[in-house]
Every structure is written in structure tokens, then in C-alpha cells.
N, C-alpha and C positions, 0 to 999 in steps of 0.2 A: 377290134378289141374283143377278147373272150367274153362270153355272156356273164360270167361271174364278176369280171372287172366292171362291166357296164352296169350291172346290178348295184355294185358298191358305189359306183359313181352317181347313180341315180339316187340312192339312199342318202348319200352325203349332200348332194345338191338340194334334195327335197328338205332335209333337216335344216340346212342353212337358210333356205328360203322361207320355210314355215316359221323359223325363229325370227327372221327379219320382218316378215310381212303378215304373219298369221296364216293359219290354215286356209281360211276363206279368201285371203288376199293373193293366193297363189293358184295358178292353173297348171294343168298338165303341159300346156304349151310353154309356160315359164320354166318348168322343170326340164323339159326336153331341150329348150334353148340353152339353158345353163350347162348342158352336157353336149351340145353340138348335134342334137338329133331333133326330129320332129316330135311334137307332143304325143301323137298316136303311137309312135314307136315304143313308148313306155309300156304299152299294153302287151308287148312281147315278154316283159319281165314282171309286171304287176297288174293286178286286176283294176287298179285305178289309184287315184289320189288317196282315198281312204286306206287302201292296202299299203301304200308307201308309208303313211303315218304309222300304221299298226306294225309293219315290219321294222321300221326304224326303232321303235320303242321295245318291241319284242327282242330284236337282235341284240341290242345293248344290254337288256336285262339278262338274256341268256349268257352273254359274255361275262357279265358281273358274277353270275353264279359259277360258271366254269372257272373263272380266275380265282375266286375265293376258295373253291374246292381244291384247286391245284396248289395254291399257296398254303393252305392248311395242311395238305398232305405232305408238302416238302419240309415242313418245320417241326421240330420236336419241342422247342421252347415256346410257350404261349406269348411271351414278351416279344420275341423276334417275329412270330406270326402276326401279332397285332401291328407291329411296325410295317411289315410287308403288306398287310391289308390297307393300312393307312396310305402307304406310298402308292399303291394301285389306285385307290379311290381319288387321291389328289391328282394323279396323272390323268385320270379320266375327266375330272372336273375342269382341269386347266386346258385340256386339249379338245374337249367336246362340249363347250358351253351351250351350243345350240341344242343338244339333246336334253340338257337340263331345262332349258327354256321351254322346249316343246312339251316335255313331260309335264311341266307345271301348267303351262298355258293352254295346251291343246287336249288335255285329258278328256274333256267332255265330247270331243270330236271322234274319239275312238268308239268302235262298236262295243256292245256289252261283252261279246266274246273276247275281243282284244283286251279290254280292260281287265277281265277276269284272268287272262293268261299273263299279262304283265304284272298284275298284282300278285299272282301266285309265285312268279319268279322273284319279285322283289322281296316277298316274305321269306323265300329260301335264302336269299342273299343276307337279309337281316339275321336270320337264324344262324347262318354260318359265323357271322360276327359275334352274335350272342354266345355261341359255344366257346369261342376264344376268350371273350371278356369274362365270362363266368369262371374260367380257370384262373384268371388273375384277380377277380373280385368276388370271392365267395360270399361277401356281404350282400350282394345283389340277388334278389330272386329273379326268375325269368322275365317277369313283366317289367321290373325296374331296369334290368339289363337291356331289354328291347327298347324301352323309352330312352335310355342313355345313348344307345346306338343311333336311334332315329334322330335324336336331337343333334348328335354329332354330324350326321349326314346333312342336316339342315345347315350347319356351319360350313361344311365343305362344299355343299351345293349352292352356296351363296356366291360363288366365284364369278358367275356371269355379271354380277353387279358390284363385286367388291375387289376384284383383282386389278388394282391400280398401281401396283409396284412391279418391279422386275419379276419374271417368272421364277428365278432361283430364290429370291427373297420370299415370294409368295409361297413357294413350296415349303421352305423352312418354317415360315410362320404358321401355315396350316397344319403341318405335322406336329409342331409344338402345341398348338391349340387343341388339336384332336386328342393327343395323348393326355393333355391336362383335363380335357372334358371327360375322358373315360377313366383316367387313373389319377384322380386328384391327390395331391400330396398331403 
């Protein structure tokens, strides 16, 4: 297996296990076993369990920023851009609930540097959404737009606990609710 594939496999396994058992309930041996390798083999790819947690949350935050930047650049109409951003975030929330769980539950286990980096990326992601929302809602000042976006993220990021219907129905429901939260009639 190429090193980059193994690295992704380890990140996925670690995130899943951290979400299931908690950071302190998982060892490098558990993560290695989930990938069919020995625990110490993880050190070829990561400095340790702390690094796996940090890389998991940093990588997904970087992907959020990159995805938002690309989606904003591809669209001229703010309404279509907002729909594209909503679709992306719903896809993430439904396909990676373990990352939402560990972001919420394991934040205190990140090093201060990792927390700072992840928070910086998250703020960039929020700011991308705010720029689109303010084009559609001139009545919102930047602070209000940021609060609206963050509240809407809370709705979408509740899916690890609320997704109890079919995925297609959940996608439609979340898209409708997200638009209503940001663009009330």
C-alpha cells in the first residue's frame, strides 16, 4: 500500500476509534490492528496518537477551507453558491460523523498549537460562508452573519445524533432547514 494510502487509512481508523471509544480509550495498537499493521508501524507515518488526532482535525479543516474557496470561485450567483456550500457541508456531516464527534469531544486533547491551527482554519471557513451570506442578507452585520452561520453549523453538525431517517431524506431536510436558518422568509 502506498504511504499516502496507509496514512489516510490510519487517519480514518483513528477517527472512527476515537469517536467510538474516546481518545484515552484507544491505543496505537488498536489503531494499527484496525489497519492490519502493528501499533509501532504507525510511527512511520505519525509522531503518535496525539499527532493522529491533530492531523485528523487539521486535515478536515483544511479541506473545508479549500472546498469553500473553490465553490465560491466557481459561482457567480450568491444564492447558488450558498446552496453549493450547504450541499458540501451536509455531505461532510453525513459521511464523516466521527470527525464531528471527535472535534466536539476530544478538543481538550489537542495540543495548544493544534487547537490554534484548527481554530484558525475554522474561522477561515466561517468567513467564507459569511462573505456569501452577506451578499444575500445585507441586513446582517458581520457579527450577526457569523452568529447565523455558526448556529446553522450547529444544526448540520448535529447529524451524528439526529440522522435517524434515510440519507436522501436527511439531506433534503437539512438543506431545507439550513436555507431557512440563513434566509428566513
